[in-house]
Backbone as XML, in Angstrom:
<?xml version="1.0"?>
<chain id="A" units="angstrom">
  <residue number="1" name="MET">
    <atom name="N" x="-1.686" y="-7.999" z="-5.776"/>
    <atom name="CA" x="-0.535" y="-7.808" z="-6.641"/>
    <atom name="C" x="0.518" y="-8.869" z="-6.307"/>
  </residue>
  <residue number="2" name="GLU">
    <atom name="N" x="1.113" y="-9.433" z="-7.309"/>
    <atom name="CA" x="2.144" y="-10.448" z="-7.145"/>
    <atom name="C" x="3.390" y="-9.826" z="-6.501"/>
  </residue>
  <residue number="3" name="LEU">
    <atom name="N" x="4.142" y="-10.631" z="-5.751"/>
    <atom name="CA" x="5.310" y="-10.130" z="-5.028"/>
    <atom name="C" x="6.316" y="-9.467" z="-5.963"/>
  </residue>
  <residue number="4" name="ARG">
    <atom name="N" x="6.665" y="-10.120" z="-7.066"/>
    <atom name="CA" x="7.647" y="-9.542" z="-8.006"/>
    <atom name="C" x="7.158" y="-8.189" z="-8.535"/>
  </residue>
  <residue number="5" name="GLU">
    <atom name="N" x="5.882" y="-8.094" z="-8.838"/>
    <atom name="CA" x="5.322" y="-6.829" z="-9.330"/>
    <atom name="C" x="5.410" y="-5.749" z="-8.259"/>
  </residue>
  <residue number="6" name="GLN">
    <atom name="N" x="5.201" y="-6.133" z="-7.019"/>
    <atom name="CA" x="5.267" y="-5.171" z="-5.924"/>
    <atom name="C" x="6.697" y="-4.682" z="-5.717"/>
  </residue>
  <residue number="7" name="ILE">
    <atom name="N" x="7.675" y="-5.578" z="-5.839"/>
    <atom name="CA" x="9.081" y="-5.183" z="-5.709"/>
    <atom name="C" x="9.432" y="-4.190" z="-6.816"/>
  </residue>
  <residue number="8" name="ILE">
    <atom name="N" x="9.011" y="-4.496" z="-8.042"/>
    <atom name="CA" x="9.264" y="-3.593" z="-9.170"/>
    <atom name="C" x="8.592" y="-2.249" z="-8.919"/>
  </residue>
  <residue number="9" name="SER">
    <atom name="N" x="7.394" y="-2.269" z="-8.383"/>
    <atom name="CA" x="6.674" y="-1.036" z="-8.076"/>
    <atom name="C" x="7.439" y="-0.181" z="-7.066"/>
  </residue>
  <residue number="10" name="VAL">
    <atom name="N" x="7.995" y="-0.814" z="-6.044"/>
    <atom name="CA" x="8.781" y="-0.080" z="-5.044"/>
    <atom name="C" x="10.013" y="0.533" z="-5.702"/>
  </residue>
  <residue number="11" name="LEU">
    <atom name="N" x="10.716" y="-0.233" z="-6.542"/>
    <atom name="CA" x="11.899" y="0.302" z="-7.222"/>
    <atom name="C" x="11.516" y="1.466" z="-8.138"/>
  </residue>
  <residue number="12" name="ARG">
    <atom name="N" x="10.418" y="1.326" z="-8.844"/>
    <atom name="CA" x="9.967" y="2.413" z="-9.738"/>
    <atom name="C" x="9.587" y="3.650" z="-8.935"/>
  </residue>
  <residue number="13" name="GLY">
    <atom name="N" x="9.084" y="3.443" z="-7.740"/>
    <atom name="CA" x="8.759" y="4.571" z="-6.876"/>
    <atom name="C" x="9.980" y="5.385" z="-6.485"/>
  </residue>
  <residue number="14" name="HIS">
    <atom name="N" x="11.156" y="4.791" z="-6.620"/>
    <atom name="CA" x="12.413" y="5.489" z="-6.331"/>
    <atom name="C" x="13.122" y="5.918" z="-7.609"/>
  </residue>
  <residue number="15" name="GLY">
    <atom name="N" x="12.421" y="5.871" z="-8.735"/>
    <atom name="CA" x="12.978" y="6.395" z="-9.974"/>
    <atom name="C" x="13.626" y="5.384" z="-10.894"/>
  </residue>
  <residue number="16" name="VAL">
    <atom name="N" x="13.570" y="4.100" z="-10.559"/>
    <atom name="CA" x="14.140" y="3.077" z="-11.438"/>
    <atom name="C" x="13.131" y="2.820" z="-12.550"/>
  </residue>
  <residue number="17" name="VAL">
    <atom name="N" x="13.510" y="3.171" z="-13.778"/>
    <atom name="CA" x="12.592" y="3.033" z="-14.905"/>
    <atom name="C" x="12.919" y="1.782" z="-15.710"/>
  </residue>
  <residue number="18" name="LYS">
    <atom name="N" x="14.171" y="1.638" z="-16.089"/>
    <atom name="CA" x="14.595" y="0.520" z="-16.933"/>
    <atom name="C" x="14.891" y="-0.699" z="-16.062"/>
  </residue>
  <residue number="19" name="MET">
    <atom name="N" x="14.258" y="-1.807" z="-16.375"/>
    <atom name="CA" x="14.481" y="-3.032" z="-15.608"/>
    <atom name="C" x="15.613" y="-3.833" z="-16.255"/>
  </residue>
  <residue number="20" name="SER">
    <atom name="N" x="16.836" y="-3.339" z="-16.093"/>
    <atom name="CA" x="18.020" y="-4.014" z="-16.618"/>
    <atom name="C" x="18.468" y="-5.077" z="-15.617"/>
  </residue>
  <residue number="21" name="VAL">
    <atom name="N" x="19.694" y="-5.549" z="-15.758"/>
    <atom name="CA" x="20.178" y="-6.659" z="-14.928"/>
    <atom name="C" x="20.162" y="-6.320" z="-13.436"/>
  </residue>
  <residue number="22" name="ALA">
    <atom name="N" x="20.675" y="-5.160" z="-13.046"/>
    <atom name="CA" x="20.749" y="-4.829" z="-11.618"/>
    <atom name="C" x="19.371" y="-4.789" z="-10.953"/>
  </residue>
  <residue number="23" name="PRO">
    <atom name="N" x="18.392" y="-4.100" z="-11.528"/>
    <atom name="CA" x="17.068" y="-4.136" z="-10.892"/>
    <atom name="C" x="16.455" y="-5.534" z="-10.862"/>
  </residue>
  <residue number="24" name="LEU">
    <atom name="N" x="16.675" y="-6.322" z="-11.907"/>
    <atom name="CA" x="16.142" y="-7.687" z="-11.903"/>
    <atom name="C" x="16.819" y="-8.539" z="-10.836"/>
  </residue>
  <residue number="25" name="CYS">
    <atom name="N" x="18.122" y="-8.327" z="-10.630"/>
    <atom name="CA" x="18.823" y="-9.027" z="-9.547"/>
    <atom name="C" x="18.232" y="-8.626" z="-8.202"/>
  </residue>
  <residue number="26" name="MET">
    <atom name="N" x="17.953" y="-7.321" z="-8.036"/>
    <atom name="CA" x="17.365" y="-6.851" z="-6.783"/>
    <atom name="C" x="15.991" y="-7.471" z="-6.574"/>
  </residue>
  <residue number="27" name="VAL">
    <atom name="N" x="15.214" y="-7.599" z="-7.636"/>
    <atom name="CA" x="13.896" y="-8.239" z="-7.526"/>
    <atom name="C" x="14.072" y="-9.670" z="-7.029"/>
  </residue>
  <residue number="28" name="ASP">
    <atom name="N" x="15.009" y="-10.418" z="-7.622"/>
    <atom name="CA" x="15.252" y="-11.791" z="-7.184"/>
    <atom name="C" x="15.725" y="-11.841" z="-5.736"/>
  </residue>
  <residue number="29" name="LEU">
    <atom name="N" x="16.659" y="-10.966" z="-5.373"/>
    <atom name="CA" x="17.181" y="-10.946" z="-4.004"/>
    <atom name="C" x="16.076" y="-10.662" z="-2.989"/>
  </residue>
  <residue number="30" name="VAL">
    <atom name="N" x="15.262" y="-9.660" z="-3.259"/>
    <atom name="CA" x="14.188" y="-9.302" z="-2.320"/>
    <atom name="C" x="13.160" y="-10.423" z="-2.234"/>
  </residue>
  <residue number="31" name="GLU">
    <atom name="N" x="12.833" y="-11.016" z="-3.371"/>
    <atom name="CA" x="11.860" y="-12.111" z="-3.371"/>
    <atom name="C" x="12.355" y="-13.281" z="-2.514"/>
  </residue>
  <residue number="32" name="ILE">
    <atom name="N" x="13.609" y="-13.666" z="-2.687"/>
    <atom name="CA" x="14.171" y="-14.759" z="-1.877"/>
    <atom name="C" x="14.246" y="-14.335" z="-0.415"/>
  </residue>
  <residue number="33" name="TYR">
    <atom name="N" x="14.690" y="-13.103" z="-0.172"/>
    <atom name="CA" x="14.819" y="-12.597" z="1.190"/>
    <atom name="C" x="13.483" y="-12.656" z="1.931"/>
  </residue>
  <residue number="34" name="LEU">
    <atom name="N" x="12.399" y="-12.336" z="1.232"/>
    <atom name="CA" x="11.086" y="-12.309" z="1.876"/>
    <atom name="C" x="10.408" y="-13.670" z="1.957"/>
  </residue>
  <residue number="35" name="THR">
    <atom name="N" x="10.830" y="-14.635" z="1.157"/>
    <atom name="CA" x="10.114" y="-15.913" z="1.131"/>
    <atom name="C" x="10.932" y="-17.114" z="1.592"/>
  </residue>
  <residue number="36" name="ASP">
    <atom name="N" x="12.230" y="-17.154" z="1.303"/>
    <atom name="CA" x="13.025" y="-18.366" z="1.577"/>
    <atom name="C" x="14.311" y="-18.103" z="2.340"/>
  </residue>
  <residue number="37" name="PHE">
    <atom name="N" x="14.418" y="-17.031" z="3.065"/>
    <atom name="CA" x="15.700" y="-16.604" z="3.613"/>
    <atom name="C" x="16.028" y="-17.171" z="4.992"/>
  </residue>
  <residue number="38" name="GLU">
    <atom name="N" x="15.148" y="-17.883" z="5.624"/>
    <atom name="CA" x="15.254" y="-18.239" z="7.041"/>
    <atom name="C" x="16.648" y="-18.616" z="7.526"/>
  </residue>
  <residue number="39" name="ASP">
    <atom name="N" x="17.267" y="-19.637" z="6.951"/>
    <atom name="CA" x="18.547" y="-20.119" z="7.460"/>
    <atom name="C" x="19.710" y="-19.813" z="6.521"/>
  </residue>
  <residue number="40" name="MET">
    <atom name="N" x="19.533" y="-18.867" z="5.626"/>
    <atom name="CA" x="20.555" y="-18.564" z="4.638"/>
    <atom name="C" x="21.362" y="-17.339" z="5.073"/>
  </residue>
  <residue number="41" name="LEU">
    <atom name="N" x="22.665" y="-17.386" z="4.861"/>
    <atom name="CA" x="23.498" y="-16.220" z="5.110"/>
    <atom name="C" x="23.345" y="-15.241" z="3.953"/>
  </residue>
  <residue number="42" name="MET">
    <atom name="N" x="23.506" y="-13.960" z="4.241"/>
    <atom name="CA" x="23.393" y="-12.940" z="3.201"/>
    <atom name="C" x="24.397" y="-13.200" z="2.077"/>
  </residue>
  <residue number="43" name="SER">
    <atom name="N" x="25.614" y="-13.623" z="2.428"/>
    <atom name="CA" x="26.626" y="-13.873" z="1.395"/>
    <atom name="C" x="26.205" y="-15.018" z="0.479"/>
  </residue>
  <residue number="44" name="LYS">
    <atom name="N" x="25.547" y="-16.039" z="1.027"/>
    <atom name="CA" x="25.071" y="-17.149" z="0.195"/>
    <atom name="C" x="23.942" y="-16.683" z="-0.713"/>
  </residue>
  <residue number="45" name="LEU">
    <atom name="N" x="23.059" y="-15.870" z="-0.197"/>
    <atom name="CA" x="21.973" y="-15.321" z="-1.009"/>
    <atom name="C" x="22.543" y="-14.538" z="-2.192"/>
  </residue>
  <residue number="46" name="LEU">
    <atom name="N" x="23.513" y="-13.674" z="-1.921"/>
    <atom name="CA" x="24.138" y="-12.888" z="-2.990"/>
    <atom name="C" x="24.850" y="-13.794" z="-3.991"/>
  </residue>
  <residue number="47" name="ARG">
    <atom name="N" x="25.565" y="-14.781" z="-3.496"/>
    <atom name="CA" x="26.295" y="-15.711" z="-4.375"/>
    <atom name="C" x="25.326" y="-16.494" z="-5.258"/>
  </residue>
  <residue number="48" name="ASP">
    <atom name="N" x="24.229" y="-16.976" z="-4.683"/>
    <atom name="CA" x="23.251" y="-17.752" z="-5.459"/>
    <atom name="C" x="22.634" y="-16.919" z="-6.582"/>
  </residue>
  <residue number="49" name="VAL">
    <atom name="N" x="22.272" y="-15.689" z="-6.285"/>
    <atom name="CA" x="21.678" y="-14.833" z="-7.317"/>
    <atom name="C" x="22.732" y="-14.450" z="-8.355"/>
  </residue>
  <residue number="50" name="ALA">
    <atom name="N" x="23.960" y="-14.207" z="-7.926"/>
    <atom name="CA" x="25.033" y="-13.898" z="-8.880"/>
    <atom name="C" x="25.228" y="-15.057" z="-9.847"/>
  </residue>
  <residue number="51" name="GLU">
    <atom name="N" x="25.240" y="-16.281" z="-9.323"/>
    <atom name="CA" x="25.388" y="-17.462" z="-10.183"/>
    <atom name="C" x="24.218" y="-17.577" z="-11.155"/>
  </residue>
  <residue number="52" name="ARG">
    <atom name="N" x="23.035" y="-17.255" z="-10.704"/>
    <atom name="CA" x="21.848" y="-17.309" z="-11.562"/>
    <atom name="C" x="22.007" y="-16.382" z="-12.771"/>
  </residue>
  <residue number="53" name="TYR">
    <atom name="N" x="22.691" y="-15.244" z="-12.562"/>
    <atom name="CA" x="22.895" y="-14.279" z="-13.641"/>
    <atom name="C" x="24.260" y="-14.435" z="-14.317"/>
  </residue>
  <residue number="54" name="GLY">
    <atom name="N" x="25.032" y="-15.437" z="-13.901"/>
    <atom name="CA" x="26.310" y="-15.727" z="-14.544"/>
    <atom name="C" x="27.399" y="-14.706" z="-14.275"/>
  </residue>
  <residue number="55" name="VAL">
    <atom name="N" x="27.380" y="-14.105" z="-13.078"/>
    <atom name="CA" x="28.415" y="-13.140" z="-12.709"/>
    <atom name="C" x="28.984" y="-13.517" z="-11.344"/>
  </residue>
  <residue number="56" name="GLU">
    <atom name="N" x="30.130" y="-12.925" z="-11.008"/>
    <atom name="CA" x="30.699" y="-13.121" z="-9.677"/>
    <atom name="C" x="29.910" y="-12.286" z="-8.666"/>
  </residue>
  <residue number="57" name="LYS">
    <atom name="N" x="29.987" y="-12.703" z="-7.410"/>
    <atom name="CA" x="29.264" y="-11.992" z="-6.356"/>
    <atom name="C" x="29.695" y="-10.528" z="-6.280"/>
  </residue>
  <residue number="58" name="ARG">
    <atom name="N" x="30.986" y="-10.260" z="-6.424"/>
    <atom name="CA" x="31.461" y="-8.870" z="-6.328"/>
    <atom name="C" x="30.919" y="-8.014" z="-7.472"/>
  </residue>
  <residue number="59" name="ILE">
    <atom name="N" x="30.752" y="-8.626" z="-8.658"/>
    <atom name="CA" x="30.182" y="-7.899" z="-9.795"/>
    <atom name="C" x="28.716" y="-7.565" z="-9.507"/>
  </residue>
  <residue number="60" name="LEU">
    <atom name="N" x="27.999" y="-8.536" z="-8.947"/>
    <atom name="CA" x="26.606" y="-8.290" z="-8.568"/>
    <atom name="C" x="26.532" y="-7.141" z="-7.567"/>
  </residue>
  <residue number="61" name="MET">
    <atom name="N" x="27.412" y="-7.158" z="-6.581"/>
    <atom name="CA" x="27.407" y="-6.102" z="-5.569"/>
    <atom name="C" x="27.731" y="-4.744" z="-6.196"/>
  </residue>
  <residue number="62" name="GLN">
    <atom name="N" x="28.633" y="-4.718" z="-7.178"/>
    <atom name="CA" x="28.934" y="-3.464" z="-7.876"/>
    <atom name="C" x="27.713" y="-2.969" z="-8.644"/>
  </residue>
  <residue number="63" name="ARG">
    <atom name="N" x="27.015" y="-3.887" z="-9.299"/>
    <atom name="CA" x="25.811" y="-3.501" z="-10.049"/>
    <atom name="C" x="24.731" y="-2.964" z="-9.113"/>
  </residue>
  <residue number="64" name="LEU">
    <atom name="N" x="24.594" y="-3.593" z="-7.954"/>
    <atom name="CA" x="23.615" y="-3.098" z="-6.985"/>
    <atom name="C" x="24.021" y="-1.725" z="-6.463"/>
  </residue>
  <residue number="65" name="GLY">
    <atom name="N" x="25.333" y="-1.513" z="-6.300"/>
    <atom name="CA" x="25.822" y="-0.187" z="-5.912"/>
    <atom name="C" x="25.477" y="0.858" z="-6.965"/>
  </residue>
  <residue number="66" name="GLY">
    <atom name="N" x="25.597" y="0.474" z="-8.238"/>
    <atom name="CA" x="25.209" y="1.373" z="-9.325"/>
    <atom name="C" x="23.719" y="1.679" z="-9.299"/>
  </residue>
  <residue number="67" name="LEU">
    <atom name="N" x="22.924" y="0.666" z="-8.985"/>
    <atom name="CA" x="21.477" y="0.866" z="-8.860"/>
    <atom name="C" x="21.179" y="1.837" z="-7.715"/>
  </residue>
  <residue number="68" name="ALA">
    <atom name="N" x="21.893" y="1.676" z="-6.606"/>
    <atom name="CA" x="21.702" y="2.582" z="-5.467"/>
    <atom name="C" x="22.091" y="4.013" z="-5.843"/>
  </residue>
  <residue number="69" name="ARG">
    <atom name="N" x="23.174" y="4.176" z="-6.623"/>
    <atom name="CA" x="23.568" y="5.522" z="-7.064"/>
    <atom name="C" x="22.505" y="6.128" z="-7.982"/>
  </residue>
  <residue number="70" name="GLN">
    <atom name="N" x="21.901" y="5.296" z="-8.822"/>
    <atom name="CA" x="20.816" y="5.766" z="-9.692"/>
    <atom name="C" x="19.651" y="6.269" z="-8.832"/>
  </residue>
  <residue number="71" name="ILE">
    <atom name="N" x="19.308" y="5.506" z="-7.806"/>
    <atom name="CA" x="18.234" y="5.931" z="-6.896"/>
    <atom name="C" x="18.639" y="7.217" z="-6.178"/>
  </residue>
  <residue number="72" name="HIS">
    <atom name="N" x="19.924" y="7.331" z="-5.815"/>
    <atom name="CA" x="20.407" y="8.534" z="-5.137"/>
    <atom name="C" x="20.163" y="9.775" z="-5.987"/>
  </residue>
  <residue number="73" name="ARG">
    <atom name="N" x="20.355" y="9.654" z="-7.303"/>
    <atom name="CA" x="20.118" y="10.799" z="-8.196"/>
    <atom name="C" x="18.630" y="11.145" z="-8.279"/>
  </residue>
  <residue number="74" name="LYS">
    <atom name="N" x="17.773" y="10.136" z="-8.243"/>
    <atom name="CA" x="16.329" y="10.354" z="-8.409"/>
    <atom name="C" x="15.613" y="10.630" z="-7.087"/>
  </residue>
  <residue number="75" name="ASP">
    <atom name="N" x="16.106" y="10.020" z="-5.998"/>
    <atom name="CA" x="15.437" y="10.126" z="-4.696"/>
    <atom name="C" x="16.495" y="10.295" z="-3.598"/>
  </residue>
  <residue number="76" name="PRO">
    <atom name="N" x="17.186" y="11.456" z="-3.590"/>
    <atom name="CA" x="18.299" y="11.634" z="-2.651"/>
    <atom name="C" x="17.893" y="11.550" z="-1.183"/>
  </residue>
  <residue number="77" name="GLN">
    <atom name="N" x="16.683" y="11.973" z="-0.850"/>
    <atom name="CA" x="16.256" y="11.915" z="0.552"/>
    <atom name="C" x="16.200" y="10.468" z="1.042"/>
  </residue>
  <residue number="78" name="TRP">
    <atom name="N" x="15.594" y="9.572" z="0.248"/>
    <atom name="CA" x="15.513" y="8.160" z="0.629"/>
    <atom name="C" x="16.910" y="7.580" z="0.783"/>
  </residue>
  <residue number="79" name="TYR">
    <atom name="N" x="17.790" y="7.889" z="-0.175"/>
    <atom name="CA" x="19.152" y="7.364" z="-0.138"/>
    <atom name="C" x="19.858" y="7.805" z="1.145"/>
  </residue>
  <residue number="80" name="CYS">
    <atom name="N" x="19.779" y="9.086" z="1.466"/>
    <atom name="CA" x="20.468" y="9.604" z="2.654"/>
    <atom name="C" x="19.889" y="9.036" z="3.948"/>
  </residue>
  <residue number="81" name="GLU">
    <atom name="N" x="18.576" y="8.823" z="3.977"/>
    <atom name="CA" x="17.960" y="8.224" z="5.163"/>
    <atom name="C" x="18.324" y="6.746" z="5.294"/>
  </residue>
  <residue number="82" name="THR">
    <atom name="N" x="18.456" y="6.056" z="4.162"/>
    <atom name="CA" x="18.743" y="4.624" z="4.174"/>
    <atom name="C" x="20.210" y="4.346" z="4.466"/>
  </residue>
  <residue number="83" name="PHE">
    <atom name="N" x="21.094" y="5.194" z="3.956"/>
    <atom name="CA" x="22.540" y="4.975" z="4.090"/>
    <atom name="C" x="23.219" y="6.154" z="4.785"/>
  </residue>
  <residue number="84" name="PRO">
    <atom name="N" x="22.887" y="6.447" z="6.043"/>
    <atom name="CA" x="23.504" y="7.598" z="6.708"/>
    <atom name="C" x="25.015" y="7.434" z="6.891"/>
  </residue>
  <residue number="85" name="GLU">
    <atom name="N" x="25.487" y="6.189" z="6.911"/>
    <atom name="CA" x="26.922" y="5.940" z="7.095"/>
    <atom name="C" x="27.581" y="5.440" z="5.819"/>
  </residue>
  <residue number="86" name="GLY">
    <atom name="N" x="26.903" y="5.559" z="4.683"/>
    <atom name="CA" x="27.459" y="5.100" z="3.414"/>
    <atom name="C" x="26.753" y="3.848" z="2.928"/>
  </residue>
  <residue number="87" name="TYR">
    <atom name="N" x="26.905" y="3.590" z="1.627"/>
    <atom name="CA" x="26.215" y="2.473" z="0.978"/>
    <atom name="C" x="26.652" y="1.119" z="1.537"/>
  </residue>
  <residue number="88" name="SER">
    <atom name="N" x="25.690" y="0.218" z="1.651"/>
    <atom name="CA" x="25.920" y="-1.168" z="2.064"/>
    <atom name="C" x="24.895" y="-2.040" z="1.345"/>
  </residue>
  <residue number="89" name="THR">
    <atom name="N" x="25.374" y="-3.082" z="0.662"/>
    <atom name="CA" x="24.466" y="-3.964" z="-0.073"/>
    <atom name="C" x="23.422" y="-4.609" z="0.838"/>
  </residue>
  <residue number="90" name="PRO">
    <atom name="N" x="23.813" y="-5.195" z="1.988"/>
    <atom name="CA" x="22.781" y="-5.792" z="2.854"/>
    <atom name="C" x="21.749" y="-4.774" z="3.345"/>
  </residue>
  <residue number="91" name="VAL">
    <atom name="N" x="22.187" y="-3.565" z="3.646"/>
    <atom name="CA" x="21.252" y="-2.527" z="4.089"/>
    <atom name="C" x="20.295" y="-2.181" z="2.954"/>
  </residue>
  <residue number="92" name="PHE">
    <atom name="N" x="20.814" y="-2.086" z="1.733"/>
    <atom name="CA" x="19.997" y="-1.795" z="0.554"/>
    <atom name="C" x="18.924" y="-2.866" z="0.378"/>
  </residue>
  <residue number="93" name="LEU">
    <atom name="N" x="19.332" y="-4.115" z="0.452"/>
    <atom name="CA" x="18.397" y="-5.235" z="0.292"/>
    <atom name="C" x="17.320" y="-5.204" z="1.373"/>
  </residue>
  <residue number="94" name="ARG">
    <atom name="N" x="17.730" y="-5.035" z="2.625"/>
    <atom name="CA" x="16.761" y="-5.013" z="3.723"/>
    <atom name="C" x="15.810" y="-3.819" z="3.621"/>
  </residue>
  <residue number="95" name="ALA">
    <atom name="N" x="16.321" y="-2.669" z="3.181"/>
    <atom name="CA" x="15.473" y="-1.476" z="3.061"/>
    <atom name="C" x="14.393" y="-1.667" z="2.001"/>
  </residue>
  <residue number="96" name="VAL">
    <atom name="N" x="14.776" y="-2.212" z="0.850"/>
    <atom name="CA" x="13.785" y="-2.447" z="-0.203"/>
    <atom name="C" x="12.786" y="-3.506" z="0.258"/>
  </residue>
  <residue number="97" name="ALA">
    <atom name="N" x="13.276" y="-4.572" z="0.893"/>
    <atom name="CA" x="12.388" y="-5.631" z="1.386"/>
    <atom name="C" x="11.399" y="-5.075" z="2.411"/>
  </residue>
  <residue number="98" name="ARG">
    <atom name="N" x="11.873" y="-4.209" z="3.281"/>
    <atom name="CA" x="10.998" y="-3.609" z="4.300"/>
    <atom name="C" x="9.908" y="-2.759" z="3.633"/>
  </residue>
  <residue number="99" name="GLU">
    <atom name="N" x="10.285" y="-1.998" z="2.602"/>
    <atom name="CA" x="9.282" y="-1.195" z="1.891"/>
    <atom name="C" x="8.246" y="-2.075" z="1.205"/>
  </residue>
  <residue number="100" name="VAL">
    <atom name="N" x="8.702" y="-3.175" z="0.636"/>
    <atom name="CA" x="7.768" y="-4.103" z="-0.019"/>
    <atom name="C" x="6.808" y="-4.663" z="1.020"/>
  </residue>
  <residue number="101" name="GLN">
    <atom name="N" x="7.339" y="-5.068" z="2.172"/>
    <atom name="CA" x="6.470" y="-5.592" z="3.231"/>
    <atom name="C" x="5.434" y="-4.555" z="3.648"/>
  </residue>
  <residue number="102" name="LEU">
    <atom name="N" x="5.872" y="-3.316" z="3.831"/>
    <atom name="CA" x="4.939" y="-2.260" z="4.237"/>
    <atom name="C" x="3.889" y="-2.002" z="3.166"/>
  </residue>
  <residue number="103" name="SER">
    <atom name="N" x="4.292" y="-2.083" z="1.898"/>
    <atom name="CA" x="3.330" y="-1.847" z="0.820"/>
    <atom name="C" x="2.321" y="-2.982" z="0.713"/>
  </residue>
  <residue number="104" name="LEU">
    <atom name="N" x="2.691" y="-4.150" z="1.223"/>
    <atom name="CA" x="1.785" y="-5.304" z="1.199"/>
    <atom name="C" x="0.976" y="-5.427" z="2.487"/>
  </residue>
  <residue number="105" name="TRP">
    <atom name="N" x="1.125" y="-4.465" z="3.395"/>
    <atom name="CA" x="0.517" y="-4.539" z="4.721"/>
    <atom name="C" x="-0.973" y="-4.859" z="4.661"/>
  </residue>
  <residue number="106" name="ASP">
    <atom name="N" x="-1.685" y="-4.233" z="3.738"/>
    <atom name="CA" x="-3.128" y="-4.450" z="3.639"/>
    <atom name="C" x="-3.498" y="-5.621" z="2.742"/>
  </residue>
  <residue number="107" name="ALA">
    <atom name="N" x="-2.512" y="-6.154" z="2.033"/>
    <atom name="CA" x="-2.768" y="-7.280" z="1.124"/>
    <atom name="C" x="-2.717" y="-8.588" z="1.905"/>
  </residue>
  <residue number="108" name="PRO">
    <atom name="N" x="-3.274" y="-9.662" z="1.368"/>
    <atom name="CA" x="-3.178" y="-10.962" z="2.029"/>
    <atom name="C" x="-1.719" y="-11.380" z="2.166"/>
  </residue>
  <residue number="109" name="PRO">
    <atom name="N" x="-1.331" y="-12.033" z="3.262"/>
    <atom name="CA" x="0.067" y="-12.418" z="3.459"/>
    <atom name="C" x="0.545" y="-13.415" z="2.405"/>
  </residue>
  <residue number="110" name="LEU">
    <atom name="N" x="1.822" y="-13.260" z="2.037"/>
    <atom name="CA" x="2.467" y="-14.190" z="1.112"/>
    <atom name="C" x="3.227" y="-15.227" z="1.922"/>
  </residue>
  <residue number="111" name="ALA">
    <atom name="N" x="3.516" y="-16.360" z="1.326"/>
    <atom name="CA" x="4.271" y="-17.422" z="2.003"/>
    <atom name="C" x="5.606" y="-16.868" z="2.474"/>
  </residue>
  <residue number="112" name="GLY">
    <atom name="N" x="5.947" y="-17.090" z="3.722"/>
    <atom name="CA" x="7.228" y="-16.674" z="4.259"/>
    <atom name="C" x="7.240" y="-15.271" z="4.832"/>
  </residue>
  <residue number="113" name="ILE">
    <atom name="N" x="6.199" y="-14.494" z="4.584"/>
    <atom name="CA" x="6.147" y="-13.136" z="5.122"/>
    <atom name="C" x="5.223" y="-13.147" z="6.327"/>
  </residue>
  <residue number="114" name="GLY">
    <atom name="N" x="5.806" y="-12.808" z="7.484"/>
    <atom name="CA" x="5.060" y="-12.894" z="8.716"/>
    <atom name="C" x="4.136" y="-11.844" z="8.931"/>
  </residue>
</chain>
């Protein structure tokens, strides 16, 4: 399965049905995080993806927060386990990326994924 498809599959597993702007941004963020993130700061990653979608970084972060709230309604246990101290965009990104990595555990390794 292709990396982007696997990321979408993980999001759908948490109740994300419609692939609107926020989920597509998350797909891009996770894909970059897993393949090209080595020397990049999280803020630069967020800024680059925000520019790709023609929005400010803070708007992107708000949209991702909305996506997290949507997941909270559909999968409250995952949300509470992931954000015990409250929502955080970097934590959200790392949690989804970690799930994608685990789901690919038996698949052949992708470039950049150790």
